[in-house]
C-alpha positions in Angstrom: 0.0 0.0 0.1 1.4 3.5 -0.9 2.2 5.8 1.6 0.0 8.6 2.6 1.4 12.0 3.3 0.1 14.6 5.4 0.4 18.1 4.4 -0.6 20.8 6.8 -2.1 23.8 5.6 -1.6 26.9 7.7 -3.2 30.0 7.6 -3.5 33.3 9.9 -7.0 34.3 9.5 -10.0 32.1 10.3 -11.8 33.4 7.0 -8.6 32.1 5.2 -8.7 28.7 6.7 -12.3 28.4 6.2 -12.2 28.9 2.7 -8.7 27.0 2.0 -11.0 24.1 3.6 -14.1 24.5 1.5 -11.5 24.6 -1.8 -9.1 21.8 -0.7 -11.0 19.4 1.1 -13.0 18.3 -2.2 -9.9 17.5 -4.0 -9.6 14.0 -2.7 -6.2 13.2 -3.8 -5.1 9.6 -3.2 -2.3 9.4 -1.1 -2.6 13.0 0.7 -4.2 13.6 3.9 -5.1 17.1 4.4 -5.0 19.0 8.1 -5.6 22.7 8.5 -4.5 25.0 11.3 -5.5 28.8 11.8 -2.4 30.1 13.4 -3.4 33.5 14.5 -1.9 36.6 13.3 1.4 37.8 14.4 4.9 35.7 14.4 4.3 34.8 18.4 0.9 33.5 17.9 1.8 31.5 14.9 5.2 30.2 16.5 3.1 28.7 19.7 0.2 27.5 17.7 2.3 25.7 14.9 4.8 24.4 17.4 2.2 23.0 19.5 0.5 21.1 16.2 3.8 19.7 15.1 4.5 18.6 18.6 1.2 16.5 18.5 1.0 15.4 14.9 4.1 16.3 13.1 3.4 16.8 9.1 5.3 15.7 6.3 4.8 18.9 4.5 3.7 22.6 5.7 2.0 24.7 3.0 1.2 28.5 4.6 -1.1 30.1 2.4 -2.3 33.6 3.2 -3.1 37.1 1.9 -0.5 40.1 2.2 0.0 43.8 2.1 1.5 45.7 -0.7 3.8 48.9 -0.8 1.5 50.5 -3.7 -1.1 50.0 -6.2 1.5 49.3 -8.9 2.8 46.0 -7.5 2.3 42.5 -9.1 -0.9 41.2 -7.6 -0.6 37.5 -8.4 0.1 34.9 -6.0 3.9 34.2 -5.4 6.3 32.1 -3.5 8.6 33.7 -0.7 12.1 32.5 -0.9 13.5 35.5 1.4 11.9 36.9 4.5 13.2 40.2 6.5 12.0 40.4 10.0 11.2 43.9 10.5 11.5 43.7 14.5 15.0 42.2 14.7 16.4 42.7 11.2 17.1 39.0 10.7 16.7 37.2 7.4 15.3 33.9 6.4 15.6 31.9 3.3 12.9 29.2 2.9 14.0 26.5 0.6 12.3 25.7 -2.7 11.2 22.3 -2.5 8.5 22.7 -5.3 8.9 25.6 -7.5 5.2 26.4 -8.6 4.9 30.2 -8.5 6.9 33.4 -9.0 9.7 33.7 -6.2 9.9 36.8 -4.2 10.8 38.3 -1.1 8.4 39.7 1.3 8.9 41.7 4.8 7.2 40.2 8.1 6.1 42.5 10.7 4.9 42.2 14.4 2.7 45.4 14.1 0.4 46.6 11.7 2.3 48.5 8.9 0.6 51.7 8.3 3.0 53.1 5.6 5.1 51.6 3.0 8.4 53.6 4.7 7.9 50.7 7.4 8.7 47.9 4.8 12.2 48.2 5.2 12.5 48.3 1.2 10.1 45.2 0.6 7.3 45.3 -2.0 5.0 43.0 0.3 4.5 42.3 3.8 2.9 39.7 6.3 2.8 39.0 9.7 3.6 35.2 10.0 5.7 33.9 7.4 9.0 34.1 9.6 7.4 31.8 12.3 6.1 29.4 10.0 9.8 29.2 8.3 11.2 28.9 11.9 9.1 26.2 13.1 9.4 24.1 10.1 13.1 24.4 10.0 13.4 23.5 13.7 11.4 20.2 13.0 13.2 19.5 9.7 9.8 19.7 7.8 10.0 20.9 4.4 7.6 23.8 3.7 6.3 26.4 1.3 5.1 29.9 1.8 2.3 31.0 -0.9 1.2 34.8 -0.6 -1.6 36.7 -2.3 -1.2 40.3 -2.6 -4.1 42.1 -1.1 -4.3 45.8 0.3 -2.1 48.5 -0.1 -0.4 49.4 3.5 -2.0 52.3 5.1 -4.7 52.8 3.0 -6.8 49.9 1.7 -5.9 47.9 4.9 -8.0 50.2 7.1 -11.3 48.9 5.3 -10.5 45.2 4.9 -13.7 43.0 4.2 -14.1 39.3 5.0 -15.8 38.9 1.4 -12.7 40.4 -0.4 -10.2 38.0 1.5 -12.3 35.2 0.4 -12.6 36.2 -3.2 -8.8 36.5 -3.2 -8.2 33.1 -1.9 -10.9 31.6 -4.1 -9.0 32.7 -7.2 -6.5 30.0 -7.3 -6.7 26.2 -7.8 -4.6 24.6 -5.2 -4.7 21.4 -6.4 -1.9 21.1 -8.8 0.3 22.4 -5.9 -0.9 19.7 -3.6 0.0 17.0 -6.1 3.7 18.6 -6.9 3.8 18.7 -3.2 3.0 14.9 -3.0 5.6 14.1 -5.8 8.3 15.7 -3.8 7.5 13.8 -0.6 7.5 10.6 -2.8 10.8 11.3 -3.8 12.5 12.8 -0.9 10.6 11.4 2.2 11.6 7.7 3.3 8.6 5.3 3.0 9.0 3.2 6.4 7.9 -0.7 6.4 4.4 -1.7 7.8 5.8 -2.9 11.0 2.7 -4.4 12.0 2.5 -6.6 9.0 5.9 -8.2 9.7 5.0 -8.4 13.3 2.1 -10.7 12.3 3.8 -12.6 9.9 6.3 -13.5 12.5 4.6 -13.4 15.5 6.9 -11.2 17.1 6.9 -9.8 20.7 7.2 -6.3 21.5 11.3 -6.7 21.8 11.4 -8.8 18.8 9.7 -5.9 16.8 12.2 -3.5 17.9 14.9 -5.7 16.8 13.2 -6.3 13.7 13.5 -2.6 13.2 16.8 -2.6 14.1 17.5 -5.3 11.6 15.7 -3.1 8.6 18.4 -0.2 9.4 21.1 -2.8 9.8 20.5 -4.2 6.3 20.1 -0.5 4.9 23.6 0.2 6.2 24.9 -2.6 4.3 23.2 -1.4 1.2 20.8 -4.1 1.2 17.3 -3.9 -0.3 14.8 -4.8 2.7 12.3 -5.8 0.8 14.1 -8.0 -1.5 15.6 -9.5 1.5 12.3 -10.1 3.1 11.2 -11.7 0.0 13.8 -14.1 -0.2 13.8 -15.1 3.5 10.1 -15.1 4.6 9.7 -18.7 4.7 12.2 -18.8 7.6 11.4 -19.1 11.1 11.9 -15.4 12.9 15.0 -17.1 14.7 16.7 -17.9 11.4 15.6 -14.8 9.7 17.4 -12.9 12.6 20.1 -15.2 12.1 20.4 -14.5 8.7 20.7 -10.7 9.3 23.5 -11.3 11.7 25.6 -13.3 9.2 25.1 -10.5 7.1 26.7 -7.8 9.4 
């Protein structure tokens, strides 16, 4: 059975995550389990909520989608992927890796406070309030991630009269199914598919201790460049004692 990969979709606002659920849940892509998290606005809230989620249920991939502010109305207003983040509060820079190259690549400022004028964007054309935390938590837990931003309002002017309907309209402009399939493809190529331990436990009638030893056998065979699945197919007729002895002979 093919491995199912968990993709966590993160958005800062309840209206964003509700719309993303409405759009993405019907995709029903085989091999993908979607989870959703409303992280809250600002880096500190995102840091806490995302950290808590990851500690309880570590996903295979984190996908952050949300609207962002722009410096002025002449900016490109199409969706983009974040590849550099400038944290306004501490002037630190983060460089999210590009695991899936699906959209134009751009830089963004990340603020802890509402920006009321483009001069506060430290030379950046776009600004949000959670991308730095998403990148930080993802890297801390070694989780591949992708940050997508949808330009929405001009800072200091349109941001004063934001409506939920406008946010929904911006989120709903895009079909995210292709992105999810590309993420799934990346996971298949880069995330190790572990054996179904329960299957082998039943096959050999392994005890808890023997199951742990079987896991060690798996990694031992890999260390000696043996294909575990081929090795098992050739030796599954053996008793568990004989199987373990054969592994020892190799090492």
